[in-house]
N, C-alpha and C positions, 0 to 999 in steps of 0.2 A: 449776428450769426458768425459762426466760426467755420472755416474751410480747411480741408487737409491738402487740397491741390491748388489753392490760390492764396495769394497774399494781397491784402487790400491796404492802400495808403491814401489818406485824404489831406490835401493842403489847399486851403483857400478856394473852395468850390471845384477843385480839380481832383478827381479820384483816379488813382493809378491801380490797375488790376494786373497783377503778375501771375502768369501761368507758372506754377511751381511744382514741376516734376522733373527737375534738372537731370536726375539720374536716367530718365527715359527721354531726354531731349524735349521735354514738355509735350510728349505725344498725348493725343486726346483719347482717353478711355471713358468708360461710362461715368465714373465718378467725376472726372474733370468736366465733362460735358454737362452733367447734371448740376454741379456746383456753379459753373460759369453761367448757366441759364438762370439759376436762382439768384445769383449775384446781380446779373443785369436787370432782373425783374425788380429787385430792391432799389437799385440805383435809379431806375426809371422813375420811382416815386419818392426819391430822396431829394429834398430841396437844397441840401448842402452839396449836391453834385450837379454841376452844369456841363462839365466835360469829362469824358472817360478816356484815359490813356491806357492802352493795352500793350504789355510787354511780356517777355519770357525770361525767367530766372536762368542763370547759367550762361553757357556759351551760345545757345541756340534759341531762336524764337519758338519754333514748334516743328516737330518732325511729322506732323499730320496725324492720322488715326493710328492708335496703338494696335499693332497687328496681333498681339497676344489677345487683346479684347475681341477682335474680329474672329479669331480662330477658336474662341472658347466653346462655341456651340455650332455644329454644322446644320442645325435645324433651321428651316426656312423662317419660322416665326421669330427666332432670335435674331436672324440676319435682318429681317424686316424692322425689328425694333431698333437695331443699330442704325440703319439708314434713316429711320424716322427721327431718332434722337439727334443725329447730325444735321439733317435737313432743317429741323425745327430750330436748332441753335444758330445755324447760319442765317436763317430768315430773321431770327430775333436780333442778331447783330445788324443786319441790313435795315430793318424797320425801327431800330432803336431811336427814340424821339430826341435824344441829345447827341451832340457831335462825339464821334469816336475817333481818336488818333491812335493808329497802330505803329509801333516802333519795332523794326525788324533788325535783329543782329544774328549772325551765324546763318544757319540753314532754316529755310521755310519750305516745307515739302507737303505735297498732297493736300490733305484736309486743312492745313494751315492757310491755304489760299482762300478758303471760305471765309475765314476771319478777316483776312486782308481785303478781299474784294468787296466785302460789305461795309468796310470802314469809310468814314468821310475823308480822312487824311491818312496817308501811309508814307512813312519815312523809313529809310534803310541805310545802315552803315555801308560804307563803300565796298567792304569785302563780303557782304552778305550774298548768299547763293539761294536761288529759287529753282523749284522743279515740280512739274506735274508728273509725279512718279507712278501713278496708279497702274498704267498699262504694263509697266515692267513687272507688276505683281499679279497680273491676270485680272485686275480690277478696272473700273472706269471711274473717272472723276465726276460721278453722277450728281451727288448732292451739292457740290460746289459749282456745277456748271451754270445754273441760272445767274449767279452773281458774278462769276468770272466773265461770262460772255457779255453781260451788260456793261462790265467795266472796260474790257479790252477789245471787244468785237468778236464776231463769229469766226472770221478766217484766221485771225491771230490765235484764237483759242484752239482751232483745229490744228494749227501748226505745232503749238507748244504741247498740247495734250496728247497728240498721236505720236510724236517723236519722243516724248519724255526726256528731252534734252535739258540739262541744267543751264541756267542763264544767270548773268550777273545782275547786280543792283542797277547798274547803268542801263543794261538792256531792259530791265523791269520798268524803269522810268520811261524809256523810249516807247515801250508797249502800252503805257498808261496804267500799269499796275501799281507803280510807286510814284509819289509826287515830289520827293526830294531825296537826294543822296548826299552823304557827307560823313565826316568823322563823328564819333560819339559826342564830342563837345559841341560841334556845329549843330547836330540834331537836337541836343538838349536846348540850345538857345532858340532854335526854330520852333520847337514844340512849346516852349515857354511863351514865345511871342504869340503863337496861334491861340494858346489857352487864354492869355491876357486879353486878346481881342474878343474872344467869345464871351468870357466872363464879364467883360465890360458892357455887353449888349443885354437887352431885356430877355430874361430866360424863357418866358412864355412865348415871346415873339420868335425866338430861335427855334423852339420846339414846333411851333405852328408852321414856320417856314419849311422845316424838313417834311412835315406832314403834307403841305401843299405840293412840294416837289414830287413826293411819292405819288400823289394823286394825279398830277397833270402829266407825268412822264408817259410818252407814247400815246397819249389820248388825243383824239381829234379836237381841234379848236372849234367848238360850236357853242350854241347858246347855253346848254346845261353847264358846260365847263366855265363859261363866263359868269354865270349866276353863282356857281360854287365859289370862284375866286372872289367875287364881289362880297359874298356873304362872309367869307373868312376875313376879309379886310374890315368889314363892318363890325364883326365880332371882336377883333383886336382893338378897334377904335374905342369901344365901349369899356375896355378894361382899364384898371388903375395904372398898369404899365404904360399904356399909350399916353394917358394924361400926364404922368410924371415925365416921360421922355420928351414930349412936346414942350411942356413947361420948362424943363431944364434947358432945352435948346434955345428957346426964346429968351430965357433969363441968363444965358451964357454961363451955365454951371454944369457940373457933372451930375448925371442922373443917379438917384438912389432908388434902386429897384425894390419893390415890396417883396418880402420873402413869402413864398408859398409854404404851406404846411406839408411836412413829410408824412406819408402814409405808412412808411416802413422804415426801420432802422437796421443797419447791419450790426 
């Protein structure tokens, strides 16, 4: 597939997805949202992708939702479609079965937080700036709120969202929105290290681990949950990956993971 608002690069099981509307500070319009959703769907089923790195072309990661897109039609049905497209995209990022590392440079505003909050790892350049800017525009951070609240907590979200105050990368790390802050070179080294660790692990086991975490989060620890986790462990034990991983450990060698077949190709 080819995209007009994205650039895709793949190197050794790591796929980098660039938001590419630099003239609009990578603001999310219908085309970008639709293309990013389609891209993530394909990468989900691509055996050559074990980690996704999300970046923004140009000086800024993402300016949030494209206001021109939001103002194209005053009709309620069109606005409902806008909200649904964004909510679906953010949920797709959050539930994506493979690890996502988001790299933030420049500004990350409004809807960009939905991409950030749903990612597994978030790193930011030291001079990056963040802002939940919606209430300044007469809007609310509605579609991003489930993911942001889950990541940084209810009361921190209240403070940042109702004031719409800009905050630094260091503050974002203190709030739990960002995991590491540094220079571009430092972040490249960190991201490469994380990618190498993930790629070295059994890919199906990594995907299943994310699935289990999503399932058990905020659920009561009871017998049905215990049965579910036991069944997931048994399922993995019967797969070729587990047999190879255990054998490699006992034989003191590096595991060679069997390649799954890709259902889709970009």
